[in-house]
N, C-alpha and C positions, 0 to 999 in steps of 0.2 A: 504494500500500500504506500501511496505517496505521503510523506510526512505532513500531517495536517497543520502543525504549528507553523512550519515554514511557509506552506502554501497559502496561509491566511494573512501573512504579513503585508505583502504589497503585490501589485499586478506583475504578471510575468512579462518578460521582454519578448515581444512578438517576433522580432528578428531572430532571436535565439530559438524560439519554438519552430519557426519556419526552417531554420538550418537543421534542427533535429529531424523534422519530418523528411527533409530531402536526403539526409544521410541515411535514415532508415530505409527510404524507398530505393536509393541508388547503391546502398551498401558501400559507400565510398566518400571520404572527405574530399578527395580531388574532384569527383564528379559533382558533388554538392556545391563546391566552390565555383565550378563552371556555371552551374545553373543559376547561382546567385550573383554571378559576375564579380567575384571577389577572390581572395586568396585562401588557400588551405589553412594557413595559420589563423586567419580571421575566423574561419568556421570552427576550428578547434577551440579557440578562445571563447566563442559564443556558447559552445556545448559545455565547456568546463564551467562557465558561469551559471548556465542553466542547471547543471547538476548540483552545483553548490547552492543555488537558490532553492531547489527542491529537496535538498538533503538526501538525494538518491543517485546512484550510478545508473545512467540510462543506457550506456553503450559498453560493450566489451570490445576492447581494441587489441588486435594482434598485428604483427608485421604484414600479414597477408590478407586479412579481412576484418570487417567490422560487422558486429551483430548486436541485436538488442539484448539487453539484460531482461530479467523477468519484470523489473520495474519499468523498463523502457517499453516493453510490450503493453503493459497496463496503461501507460501514459499516452501511447500513440493515438488511440481513438479520440481521447480528450484533446490532444494537440490539434488533430484535424478539425474537430468541432470548433475549437477556438479560432483557428484561421478562417474557417468558413463563416463564422459569425462576424468576424472582423471585415471580411470581404462584403458581406451583406450590408453592414453598417456604412461602409464607404460608398456603396452603390446608391444608397438612399432609399432603396425599397427591396424587400426580400426576393421579389421575382425577377429583378434585373439580371440580365445575362450578357456577357461579352461573347463575341463570336470569333473563332479562328478558322480560316479556310486554308488548309494546308494540303499540298500534294507531295506524295512520297513514292518514289520509283520502286519497282519490284526489287531491283538490285540493292537499294538502300535498306528497305524494311526486312526483306527475307521473311523468315517465319517468326520474327521477334515482334511484329507489329502489335498484336493484342497486349503483350506485356508492356510495351512502350506507352501505348495509349492509356492503359490502366494506371500507370504512374502519373501521367499528366492529369487524368480525371480525378484521381484520388487526392491530388494536391489542391486543385481548384474545382470544387464541385459545381460551381456556378458557371463554369466556362462551357460554352456550346462549341463543340469541335466538329467541323466538316472535313472529312478526309477523302481525298481522291487518289486512288492507286492507278498507276499506269506507266507508260514508257517515259523516259526522261524528256525526250523531244516534245511530246505532246503536253506534258506538264509545264515545261518552260514556255511553250506557246500560250497556254492558258494564263500563266503568271504574267507574261508580257501584256496580255489582253486585259489584265485587271481582275481576272476571275478567281485568283488565289492570292492569299496574303504572303505565303511562303512556300518554298519547294525544297525538298531534300532529294537530290538526284545526282546522276553522273555528271561530272563537270563537262561543260561544253568548252572545248579548247578555244573557241573564238570569243568567249565572253570574259569579262574582267570583273563582273559584279558579284561573283560567288565567293563565299568563304570556305576554304578547304577544311573538311571535318576529319577525314582519315583516308587512308589508302587501303584497298582490299586486294589481295592476290587472287588470281583466277587460275583454275586448272581444268583439265578435261576429266569428266566423271562419267562412269557407266556402272553397270552391275559387275560384280567380281568375276563372273564367268563369261562376260561379253567377249565375243570374238569378231574381228573384222573379216567379212567374207573375202576370200582370196580373189584378187583380180577386180574387185569392185571399189568404187570411190568410198571414202570414209562417210559413213552415215551420220548426219548431224541433226540434232534437235536444238532449236534456238527460239528466242523471242522474235516476234514479228518486227519487221523494219518500219520506221527507223529505230535502231537500237545500237548504242555505243558498244556494248559487249559483243553483239553479233558482228558488227562491222570489223572490230579489231580481231576477233577470233578468225573470221574468214580471211582477212588480210594476212594473218600469220600463216595460215595454211597455204595461201597462194604464194607468199614469199618463200616458203619452204618447199614449194613444188609438190604439195600433197593434194591429190585429187579428192574432191568432196562432193557430196550430194545432200542437199537439205531435204530430208525425208519427213521432218515434222516441224511445223511452225506453230508456236503457242501464243495465245493472246495474253498470257500471264505466267508468272513463275511456277504456279501450281501445275499448269498444263505441261510445261517443259519437264518438271520433276516427274510427272506421271508418265511421260514418254520414256524417261530414263528408267523408272521403276518397272515399266513394262518390257524393257529390253529392246526397245525400238532403235535406239541410237546412242551416240556419245554427245554430251552437252558441255559447253563452257560454263562453269559454275564456281561459286566460292564454297568453302567447306561448310559454312553455316547454312547455305541454301540448298545443298544437295540432299536428296532423299536418304532415309536412314541406311538402306542397304548399299548405296552407291559408294564406289571407291575411286581414288585417283588412278587413271588408266593411261594418261598421256605418256609417261615414261616407258611403260611396257610396249606401247604401240609405236614409240619413236616419234611422237607428235611434237611440234614446236612449242616452246614455252609461250605462255600468254602474258601480255603486259598487264600490270595491275591497273585497277580502275580507281580513279579519284572521285570520292563522294563529296559534294559541296552543298552548302546552304545558300539559297537565294531568298532574301526577305526584304519586304518594304514595311513591315509592321513597325508602328511607332508607339502605340498605346502600351503603357508599362505592363499591364497584365498579360497581353498577348505576347509581348516580347519575352516576358518571364516564362510563359508556357512553352514557347519555342526553345528557350535555353534549357528547360527541363527535359523536353523531348530529345534534344541533341545530346544532353548529358547522359540520358538513359540509353540512347543508342550507342554512344561511346562506351558506356559501362558494359553493355551486352557484347560488344565486338572487341574492344581494346582491353577492357578490364578496369 
């Protein structure tokens, strides 16, 4: 239980409570600092003061991970409620909602999207999030047309307005027992054009003199993964995107190495709450991929 004597003395520091919720959700002081646009040391200091204020240790820290203590688990829901009430008070009416329209490419989100959105939604319960999943090119076109507030997608080499988030390596994946039919072109499954990954993968094959045949074109990552799982073809994927049974097969087949893909954030959001939500989403994505 939280120490009642200390909790009744004076109001809690909302910035510290906010930092605690983010550390709990992202399991990282580093990612929480990114979400808050501050430093890791500043987050650590806020958490230390919050723990002193409550008279309880909320987090168990080790060199490799951060996890909630029993008291931290108990305090988390109350912390969320406090932040939610604060947001409603600032908005002027309980029903007010901010809206964030964001596009996320298949290559950016992978299978982590539900977890990422849950972290943003849990942090700001009053935020209305519209998400569009698709190819990077189409999402950036929608962004340029004012249909989206932000886009997380493969970087367009011709643009200069995107902020690089991280680099992801790509490899060729297929089922463990997949065999290339002798004398036939390499059977490829890919996302539909225009697609940065598809274009670079096919160019790599052409440059290496490897004959190929695009036998499956998917409108989304799940479709390409299904084609790989069905044993239809080889596909250019990242480790986190490939289906459970798939393995890296390029080295066995002598296929050319694939260039890594740069994932970038494009945003015109200016309202503090939507900017904060975008930072949280980016931090959660980095936590899932980079750690």
